[in-house]
N, C-alpha and C positions, 0 to 999 in steps of 0.2 A: 504494500500500500504506500503510495507516495505521501510525502510529508504534506500535511494540511488537507488531505483528501479524506473526507468522512463519508462512510457508506451507511445510510440510514438502515436501521435494523427493523426487520419485519414490516417493511414499508407497504408492500402490496396488501398484506393482511390488514394493516391499520386502515388504509384507505377503504378497503372493502367493509370492514367491521363498522366503520364510522358512516357508511352509506354515502360517501362523498361523490361516487361516480354519477349519482343522479343529477349532479350539478354540471355535468359535461355539456349538455345541450339545453339546460333549463334557462328560461328567462328570469327565474327567481335566483337571486344571488344568495349563496350560502354564507354563513359566518363561522369562521374557525379561529380558535386560539391555539397557537403552538407555544406552550409555556416554557419550553426548553429549545429554543430555535436553533442554536448551534450555527452551522453553516447553511441551514435551509435545505438539507438533503431530502426531506419529505416533500417540501414545496416544489423542488425541481420536478418531481414525479406528478405534481398536481397542476402543471402549467396549463393544461387544457380544461381545467375546471373553473367554473364561474363562481369564484369565491372572494369574499373580503377576509383577509387574514391578518390577525394580530400576532406578531412574533415577539416573544419576550426572551431576552438573553442577558444573563448576568454579567458576562465578560465583555468589556468594551472592545478588546482586540479582536475577539471572535466576531462581534457584531459588525465591525468595520469590514472584515473579510467577507462576511455573509452579504452585506449590502453590495459590495463589488460583484460578488458572484451572481446575485439575483438581478442586478442591473444589466448584466451581460446575457441574461437569459432571453432568448428571442421568442416572440409570439406568445408570451404568457397572457393568459386571460385573467388571472387573479390580480386583485389589488392588495398591496402589502403595506402594513403599518408596523415599523420596527421600533421597539422600545428597549432601552437598557434598564434592567431592573431585576429584582429577585422575585421568583414566582410565589414567594410567601405573601407578596403584596398583590397577587393576581386580581383581587376584587377591585381595589382602587385603580390599578393600571387599566383594567378592562373597562370600567365605567368611565374613566377619563377619556378613553379612546372611542367610546360609543359602542363597546362590545358587550353589552348586557343582553341576555337571552340569545345565546348562540347555539348553533347546530352541533358543534363538536369541539372537544378540547383534547389535545395530545400532551402527554408527558413522556419524554424519553430521558430516563434518569442516568444514562451513561455519560461518562466523560468523553468528549469528542476526540477523534484522532488528531485534529488540529492542535488541541491542548497537550495531548500526550506526546506529540512529535515536536513540540516547541520547548526550547530550553528554559524560558523564564518562569515557568509555573512550578518547577520542582516536583512534578507529578510522576516523572518517568525515571526508571532505573538507568536509562540509556545516557543520561546526562549527569554523571556524578558530581561535576563541578558546579552545577546549578545551585542557586540559593534554595535552602529548604523552606519554601514559601507555602505552596499549595492553595493559596487564595484564588478563587475564581473571580471574586470581586476585589480588585486592587484598592478600592476605596475603603475596605474594611481594615481594621488595625492589627489583628492578631494573626501571626504566621505560625506554621508548624514548628519552626525553631523557637519561637516565643513560648509555645506550650511546653516543649521539651526542656527549656532552660528555666522555667519559672514554676510549673506545677509541682505540688508536693508528691512524694512517692505514692501516697494513698490515692491522690487524684489521678496520677498517671496509671496506677493499677486499675482504677475504675474506667479510665478512658480506653485502655487496651482490652479490658475485660469485656467490652462490647463484642469483640470478634475472637478473642482468645480465651482459653479456659483459665481458671483462677491461678493455677500454679505457674503457667507460662506468662500470664500477664504480670504476675508478681515479680517473676524473674526479669522480665523486660524492664519493668519500672525501676527495679534496683540497679540494673546495669546503666540505665539512663542517668540516675542520680549519681552513681559512682563516677561515670565518665565526665559529667559536667562540673564536677569538683576540680577536675584537672584542666578541661578545656570545653568551652561552650559549643553547642551544636550550631552549625551555620550552613553547611552544604549537604546535598543529597548523600554524598559519599560518607559523611559522618554516621548517618542512620543506616546505610547499607552495611558498613563495617560492623556496627553493633548487632544488626539483625542476623548477619551470617554467623557471628560468634555465638549468639544466644540460641538461634533457631536451627543452626546447622544447614546443610545443603541437601537433605534427603528429599526424595519425591520430585514431581514435576513442577510444583509451585515454588516460585522464588521465595526464599526465606523472609524477604521483607514485605511480601504482598499484603498480608493481613495487618501488619504494623502500619504500612502506608495507608491502607484503607481506613483504619481507625482514626488516624491523624487527619486525613482529608475530610472525613465525615465531621470530625469535631471542629476543624477550622472553618468549614462552610455551613455548620449547623444543618446538615443535610436531612437527617431524620425529623428534626423539629420543624424545618421548613415544609417538608412533605406533609407531615401531620396537620399543619396549619392550613395548607393550600388546598387539600382535597375537598373539605367541606365548602370552602368558598368557591372552588371551581364548579362543584355540583350545583351550587345556587345560581351560577351564571348560565346554566343550560336551560334552554326552553323545553317544553314538554316534548318527549321523544328525542331530545338531544342526547348525545353519547360522549362518554369519557373513556379514553384509552390510556393506559399506563404501561410503559415498558420498564421493568426493574431488572437489576443485574446482580443482586445478591439477596440473601434471605431476609436481611433486616429491612430493606426497602419493601420487599414483597410482603412481609408481615404487616407493615403499616397499610399497604394497599388492601390486602385481604380483610383486615379489621374494619377499615372504612367501608368497603363494599358490603361486608356482612351487616354492618349497622344500617345502611340505607335499604338493604334488602329486607331486613327484619322489620323496618318501619314501613314497608310496602311503598317505598318511594322510587324504587328502581327494579329493573329486571336484569339478570345476569346473561350476557351474550356469550361468555366463554366459560362453560361449565368446568373446564380444566384450562390452565394457562396455555396459551399458544406458544410453541417453541419454534425456533428457526429450523428450517429443513437442513438436511445433510449438505445439500449443495450450497446453501447460504453460509453455513459454518466453514465449509472449505474455501469459499470465496472471501469470507470475512471472519477470521477466527475470533475476533472480539465479540461476535454475536453469540458465541456458544452458551453463555450463561443467561441470555435474555429470556424474560417471561412477559408475555402480553396478557393483560386482563382488561376487559371492556364491560361497561354497564350502560344501560339506557334509562334515562329518567322517565318515569311514567306519570308523575303528578307535578 
């Protein structure tokens, strides 16, 4: 995959489940919110659809790249309104843009290839000399290095315990505290060295994978933002509007499942995916980063 090229995951399935193809030849314009716009990969596949689209993207650098990409897209039928913002504020962003009572909303919770393949984010093992940052919104104050250098051992154990078992999270936390007594964390390489020492190099998974995940989620308040945004997103749907969420790990998926169960129990929605939709073997071969993706979709009925 070329640097900066992001392949949208389960794109055809999402467009189909959201019933967006009906806007291909309709005089009625559909309204769509893409809450995690990225580089607009889904929208490239929607260029023949008669849609008003609100794209929300937290990262200013990604938003700039996305705008250039969409501006160069020929013969597009959709109208696009791009906003830099956090989807936790989806309600106010949507209403300010005139996107109340919409037909569909998409959340793709994955980190984009553009961000993973760029040095400045500190998200990838490929750039060990990059600052240990991990912020998607550069306007926020706290970096991953800040957390490692300032949190107490107990707080660090709790942070890592979200993705690691208690004994391992405790060991990682102790190692972090011991190391920073000698030298502060500043680069990706600092955390890679610690992870390899503590976790070892067994198995297919890079030893730093879960440690990086825990830090990235904490820096960007990912689970909290998702929990806040799903009810607000649901409120923005018109009757028979649909909400699609693609998650990439069990913690995200649990938040999505719990919210879906809630609105189903309240008889406010019907489930369109009895089981999560997974990428095909061909898609995984073409885009290995899709392998852990799970798509869940609901339709609002009241």
